[in-house]
C-alpha positions in Angstrom: 22.5 11.3 -25.2 19.6 13.5 -24.1 17.1 10.7 -24.9 19.0 8.4 -22.6 18.8 10.9 -19.7 15.1 11.3 -20.2 14.5 7.6 -20.1 16.6 7.3 -16.9 14.5 10.1 -15.3 11.3 8.3 -16.4 12.6 5.0 -14.9 13.4 6.7 -11.6 9.9 8.2 -11.4 8.4 4.8 -12.4 10.4 3.1 -9.7 9.3 5.7 -7.1 5.7 5.3 -8.0 6.0 1.5 -8.0 7.4 1.7 -4.4 4.5 4.0 -3.4 2.0 1.5 -4.9 3.6 -1.3 -2.9 3.3 0.6 0.3 -0.3 1.4 -0.3 -1.1 -2.2 -1.2 0.5 -3.5 2.0 -1.1 -0.9 4.2 -4.5 -1.7 2.6 -4.1 -5.4 3.4 -3.0 -4.4 6.9 -6.1 -2.3 7.3 -8.4 -5.0 6.2 -6.7 -7.6 8.4 -7.0 -5.3 11.4 -10.6 -4.5 10.7 -11.7 -8.1 10.1 -9.6 -9.3 13.0 -11.1 -6.8 15.5 -14.7 -7.0 14.3 -15.5 -10.3 16.2 -13.7 -9.0 19.3 -15.7 -5.8 19.3 -19.0 -7.7 18.6 -18.4 -10.0 21.5 -17.6 -7.1 23.8 -20.7 -5.2 22.8 -23.2 -8.0 22.7 -21.9 -10.4 25.4 
């Protein structure tokens, strides 16, 4: 009975960390998209 509770607690922690990894992955892609999307606009503003 105690082992089952420990496994459930591990699963909850694993699920929480998986959710955090998902958020970090999506925000990283968003950062790169923003950076690469704005770079040509900034370059044209500075050098044109």
